Each structure stands twice: as C-alpha cells, then as structure tokens.
C-alpha positions, 0 to 999 in steps of 0.5 A: 585933597584934590589935584588942581591939575586933574580936570576930569576924565583926561586920559594920560596915555595918548593912544588910550583915548582912541581905544576908549572911544572904540570901546564905547562905540562897541558897548553902545552898539551892543545895547542898541544905542545910536552913538555918533562921533563927537557930541552925544548930548541928545542921549537920554540918561537911560541910554547913556547909563546903559552904555556905561553899564555895558562898558563896566560889565565888559571890563569886569568880564575881562578882569575875571577872565584874566584871573583864570 
C-alpha cells in the first residue's frame, strides 16, 4: 500500500534539502562531474550514476565510522 501523500523524494526536514544539495555537489566534484544549481537533465546516465554511487559510498563510510 502506498501513501498518496508521498510524492517521491520530498525531504521532510526543512534544512535537509540544503544539506543534501551540498552533499550532492561535493560528491559530483569528487567524481569529476560538473553539476550546477537547478536543472541537470543534460547529464549522462553514467555521470548521474557516478554521483549517486559516490553519495552512497560516503553514506556507508559515515555509517561504518559511526559504529567504531
């Protein structure tokens, strides 16, 4: 069952959007993808995937470091 009020990747905490955008920009910079503020629909699937992959990698590292 899905909640009809859930419209995709809405961030529930107001300050989280800015933090996630900054995190995304840092990840893009680390993998050499030129991200700009706003629309980035001109990225290739490979570029977008490498940014997302880098974000996941960093989140896993942060989680593992927090477990020590």
